[in-house]
N, CA, C and O of each residue as an XYZ file, in Angstrom:
352
protein
N    -134.275    -54.580    187.216
C    -133.127    -53.924    187.243
C    -132.533    -54.577    186.067
O    -132.570    -55.794    185.882
N    -131.927    -53.631    185.194
C    -131.067    -54.097    183.729
C    -130.013    -54.706    184.032
O    -129.307    -54.228    184.920
N    -129.680    -55.762    183.458
C    -128.461    -56.362    183.351
C    -127.746    -56.283    182.257
O    -128.128    -56.332    181.087
N    -126.266    -56.108    182.862
C    -125.402    -55.598    181.747
C    -124.657    -56.994    181.283
O    -123.840    -57.401    182.108
N    -124.797    -57.723    180.193
C    -124.251    -58.796    179.934
C    -123.061    -58.641    178.967
O    -122.988    -57.684    178.197
N    -122.225    -59.514    179.026
C    -120.842    -59.422    178.632
C    -120.685    -60.724    177.834
O    -120.781    -61.785    178.452
N    -120.439    -60.733    176.437
C    -120.159    -62.416    175.830
C    -118.702    -62.223    175.679
O    -118.160    -61.229    175.197
N    -118.025    -63.472    176.228
C    -116.735    -63.800    175.998
C    -116.514    -65.038    175.254
O    -117.454    -65.822    175.121
N    -115.467    -65.269    174.802
C    -115.334    -66.650    173.893
C    -114.318    -67.241    174.857
O    -113.351    -66.579    175.232
N    -114.531    -68.446    175.243
C    -113.365    -69.293    175.840
C    -112.444    -70.102    174.891
O    -112.575    -70.154    173.668
N    -111.462    -70.745    175.653
C    -110.500    -71.316    174.766
C    -110.776    -72.273    174.062
O    -109.798    -72.791    173.522
N    -112.089    -72.875    173.779
C    -112.804    -73.845    173.121
C    -113.480    -73.172    172.084
O    -114.258    -73.737    171.316
N    -113.196    -71.969    172.048
C    -114.136    -71.142    171.137
C    -115.725    -70.938    171.082
O    -116.447    -70.546    170.165
N    -116.024    -71.362    172.453
C    -117.510    -71.178    172.881
C    -117.792    -70.043    173.561
O    -117.042    -69.598    174.430
N    -118.948    -69.469    173.193
C    -119.356    -67.977    173.784
C    -119.689    -68.454    175.137
O    -120.259    -69.530    175.313
N    -119.304    -67.583    176.194
C    -119.772    -67.618    177.558
C    -120.435    -66.416    178.023
O    -119.809    -65.360    177.941
N    -121.884    -66.419    178.611
C    -122.143    -65.131    178.778
C    -121.943    -64.767    180.509
O    -122.086    -65.626    181.380
N    -121.636    -63.515    180.747
C    -121.422    -62.976    181.976
C    -122.271    -61.585    182.437
O    -122.375    -60.585    181.726
N    -122.792    -61.730    183.644
C    -123.060    -60.274    183.955
C    -121.840    -59.468    184.557
O    -121.070    -59.823    185.449
N    -121.868    -58.192    183.776
C    -120.748    -57.137    184.252
C    -121.307    -56.661    185.629
O    -122.361    -56.030    185.545
N    -120.904    -56.807    186.619
C    -121.209    -56.499    188.054
C    -120.685    -55.106    188.424
O    -121.371    -54.333    189.093
N    -119.389    -54.780    187.955
C    -118.787    -53.397    188.134
C    -117.536    -53.375    187.416
O    -116.905    -54.347    187.001
N    -117.216    -51.994    187.307
C    -115.764    -51.601    186.648
C    -115.178    -51.007    187.853
O    -115.633    -49.981    188.358
N    -114.041    -51.731    188.375
C    -113.203    -51.081    189.508
C    -111.955    -50.556    189.093
O    -111.224    -51.277    188.415
N    -111.579    -49.343    189.413
C    -110.469    -48.604    189.207
C    -109.558    -49.039    190.060
O    -109.867    -48.939    191.247
N    -108.387    -49.554    189.772
C    -107.395    -50.115    190.639
C    -105.957    -49.549    189.964
O    -105.688    -49.801    188.789
N    -104.941    -48.654    190.942
C    -103.783    -48.091    190.161
C    -103.940    -47.641    188.801
O    -103.017    -47.856    188.015
N    -104.958    -47.060    188.422
C    -105.217    -46.302    187.167
C    -105.415    -47.296    186.149
O    -105.046    -47.011    185.010
N    -105.900    -48.336    186.355
C    -106.520    -49.271    185.260
C    -107.841    -49.668    185.829
O    -108.104    -49.582    187.029
N    -108.711    -50.135    184.855
C    -110.196    -50.492    184.762
C    -109.927    -52.021    185.002
O    -109.030    -52.684    184.481
N    -110.912    -52.464    185.924
C    -111.075    -54.105    185.885
C    -112.502    -54.389    185.798
O    -113.261    -53.646    186.421
N    -112.917    -55.229    185.206
C    -114.493    -55.672    185.073
C    -114.405    -56.868    186.192
O    -113.500    -57.691    186.331
N    -115.330    -56.754    186.772
C    -115.920    -57.791    187.819
C    -116.858    -58.789    187.072
O    -117.866    -58.263    186.600
N    -116.764    -59.670    186.943
C    -117.912    -60.695    185.893
C    -118.365    -61.915    186.991
O    -117.641    -62.406    187.857
N    -119.729    -62.241    186.705
C    -120.155    -63.348    187.467
C    -120.851    -64.150    186.152
O    -121.586    -63.532    185.382
N    -120.595    -65.368    185.996
C    -121.404    -66.163    184.701
C    -122.877    -66.009    184.997
O    -123.450    -66.167    186.075
N    -123.415    -65.639    183.719
C    -124.766    -65.271    183.694
C    -125.658    -66.673    183.435
O    -126.858    -66.636    183.707
N    -125.250    -67.524    183.072
C    -126.099    -68.503    182.488
C    -126.194    -69.862    183.569
O    -126.981    -70.789    183.376
N    -125.410    -69.807    184.528
C    -125.460    -70.660    185.513
C    -125.660    -70.035    186.857
O    -125.676    -68.825    187.083
N    -125.840    -71.192    187.893
C    -125.894    -70.585    189.288
C    -124.533    -70.576    189.923
O    -124.321    -71.525    190.678
N    -123.548    -69.681    189.769
C    -122.398    -69.529    190.140
C    -122.247    -68.593    191.193
O    -123.077    -67.701    191.367
N    -121.170    -68.747    191.960
C    -120.623    -67.764    192.903
C    -119.389    -67.325    192.885
O    -118.867    -66.675    193.791
N    -118.723    -67.758    191.559
C    -117.179    -67.688    191.263
C    -116.821    -66.173    190.437
O    -117.040    -66.142    189.226
N    -116.370    -65.159    191.002
C    -116.426    -64.108    190.559
C    -115.113    -64.083    189.489
O    -114.064    -64.517    189.966
N    -115.074    -63.581    187.985
C    -113.980    -63.462    187.273
C    -113.684    -62.012    187.141
O    -114.558    -61.191    186.862
N    -112.411    -61.705    187.351
C    -111.963    -60.413    187.154
C    -110.948    -60.207    185.985
O    -110.012    -60.995    185.855
N    -111.107    -59.252    185.210
C    -110.360    -58.948    184.063
C    -110.000    -57.583    183.764
O    -110.839    -56.687    183.862
N    -108.770    -57.354    183.394
C    -108.556    -56.019    182.989
C    -108.967    -55.273    181.984
O    -109.022    -55.875    180.912
N    -109.270    -54.181    181.971
C    -110.502    -53.932    180.591
C    -109.079    -52.864    179.912
O    -108.332    -52.198    180.630
N    -109.014    -52.934    178.681
C    -108.308    -51.986    177.707
C    -108.736    -51.614    176.459
O    -109.346    -52.450    175.794
N    -108.523    -50.458    175.987
C    -109.196    -50.039    174.741
C    -108.814    -50.970    173.651
O    -107.742    -51.572    173.720
N    -109.702    -51.141    172.551
C    -109.492    -52.106    171.554
C    -108.918    -51.096    170.539
O    -109.545    -50.087    170.215
N    -107.847    -51.371    170.110
C    -107.112    -50.742    169.205
C    -107.760    -50.593    167.795
O    -107.677    -49.603    167.067
N    -108.558    -52.001    167.490
C    -109.285    -51.965    166.124
C    -110.570    -51.401    166.122
O    -111.101    -51.251    165.022
N    -111.272    -51.004    167.293
C    -112.544    -50.481    167.570
C    -112.711    -49.617    168.507
O    -112.850    -50.101    169.631
N    -112.752    -48.205    168.392
C    -112.659    -47.067    169.454
C    -113.927    -47.309    170.320
O    -114.025    -46.627    171.340
N    -114.827    -48.126    170.056
C    -116.038    -47.867    170.938
C    -116.214    -49.298    171.627
O    -117.230    -49.623    172.242
N    -115.103    -50.102    171.448
C    -115.148    -51.333    172.124
C    -113.699    -51.333    173.313
O    -112.754    -50.546    173.357
N    -113.929    -52.252    173.978
C    -112.768    -52.520    174.760
C    -112.466    -54.154    174.816
O    -113.375    -54.976    174.707
N    -111.209    -54.482    174.980
C    -110.740    -55.771    175.329
C    -110.701    -56.197    176.663
O    -110.424    -55.299    177.458
N    -110.927    -57.459    177.203
C    -110.698    -57.928    178.650
C    -109.705    -58.974    178.632
O    -109.832    -59.961    177.907
N    -108.665    -58.786    179.447
C    -107.403    -59.455    179.459
C    -107.226    -60.001    180.704
O    -107.279    -59.237    181.668
N    -107.019    -61.222    180.885
C    -106.671    -61.984    181.901
C    -105.362    -61.331    183.098
O    -104.436    -60.591    182.763
N    -105.559    -61.718    184.150
C    -104.497    -61.063    184.986
C    -103.616    -62.009    185.734
O    -104.029    -62.882    186.497
N    -102.334    -61.754    185.445
C    -101.485    -62.999    186.139
C    -101.050    -62.822    187.339
O    -100.525    -63.734    187.977
N    -101.230    -61.493    187.845
C    -100.834    -61.065    189.187
C    -101.851    -61.469    190.185
O    -102.966    -60.965    190.055
N    -101.640    -62.335    191.205
C    -102.784    -62.678    192.002
C    -102.982    -61.612    193.192
O    -104.019    -61.578    193.854
N    -101.873    -60.727    193.409
C    -102.233    -59.529    194.272
C    -103.069    -58.636    193.701
O    -103.879    -58.145    194.487
N    -103.131    -58.250    192.521
C    -103.972    -57.334    191.664
C    -105.267    -57.976    191.969
O    -106.115    -57.283    192.530
N    -105.523    -59.150    191.689
C    -106.861    -59.640    191.475
C    -107.337    -59.703    192.736
O    -108.567    -59.715    192.786
N    -106.594    -59.760    194.107
C    -107.029    -59.808    195.536
C    -107.285    -58.299    195.616
O    -108.429    -57.994    195.954
N    -106.552    -57.445    195.404
C    -106.775    -55.960    195.663
C    -108.251    -55.533    194.770
O    -109.168    -54.862    195.244
N    -108.219    -55.947    193.769
C    -109.348    -55.570    192.910
C    -110.842    -56.080    193.710
O    -111.791    -55.340    193.968
N    -110.748    -57.371    193.971
C    -111.693    -57.914    194.581
C    -112.086    -57.276    196.018
O    -113.267    -57.123    196.327
N    -111.204    -56.976    196.727
C    -111.357    -56.305    197.937
C    -112.136    -54.959    197.947
O    -112.961    -54.562    198.769
N    -111.608    -54.290    196.696
C    -112.156    -53.040    196.501
C    -113.676    -53.120    196.156
O    -114.490    -52.330    196.633
N    -114.070    -54.325    195.125
C    -115.394    -54.745    194.862
C    -116.449    -55.132    196.061
O    -117.657    -54.908    196.133
N    -115.518    -55.826    197.022
C    -116.256    -56.129    198.368
C    -116.730    -54.842    198.877
O    -117.937    -54.646    199.021
N    -115.821    -53.921    199.167
C    -116.075    -52.647    199.921
C    -117.314    -51.867    199.256
O    -118.282    -51.396    199.853
N    -117.094    -51.848    198.103
C    -117.988    -51.092    197.160
C    -119.613    -51.664    197.122
O    -120.623    -50.986    196.931
N    -119.511    -53.211    197.382
C    -120.925    -53.823    197.284
C    -120.886    -54.789    198.413
O    -120.658    -55.986    198.238
N    -121.126    -54.221    199.637
C    -121.294    -55.144    200.860
C    -122.609    -56.189    200.667
O    -122.629    -57.312    201.170
N    -123.580    -55.688    199.942
C    -124.767    -56.436    199.818
C    -124.579    -57.693    199.045
O    -125.480    -58.532    199.077
N    -123.559    -57.896    198.393
C    -122.934    -59.423    197.772
C    -122.511    -60.308    198.779
O    -122.532    -61.526    198.600
N    -122.086    -59.728    199.942
C    -121.326    -60.515    200.786
C    -122.119    -60.576    202.155
O    -121.527    -61.119    203.088
N    -123.456    -60.056    202.395
C    -124.070    -60.183    203.714
C    -124.759    -61.327    203.909
O    -125.413    -61.892    203.032
N    -124.613    -61.768    205.263
C    -125.308    -63.179    205.401
C    -126.700    -63.074    205.474
O    -127.326    -64.133    205.540
N    -127.290    -62.062    205.475
C    -129.021    -62.058    205.415
C    -129.679    -61.299    204.616
O    -130.910    -61.331    204.609
């Protein structure tokens, strides 16, 4: 299976690689569901995707301040991918 890797720059200027697991539509906006690619992590990151005004072929991933939105997107992701959450 081919992995979709996204490289983001953290607050210290370091590049961090993420697996792009899904793009979830919620209330007319797209949200990227990410998982750190270079470590054995189980903490999902959810960021809002917006077109990059400087590059029509790229997008910007923006942090989300509203916890209710994060929770709703995460729930939709769980519904779309139950295999990530099964116990067996």
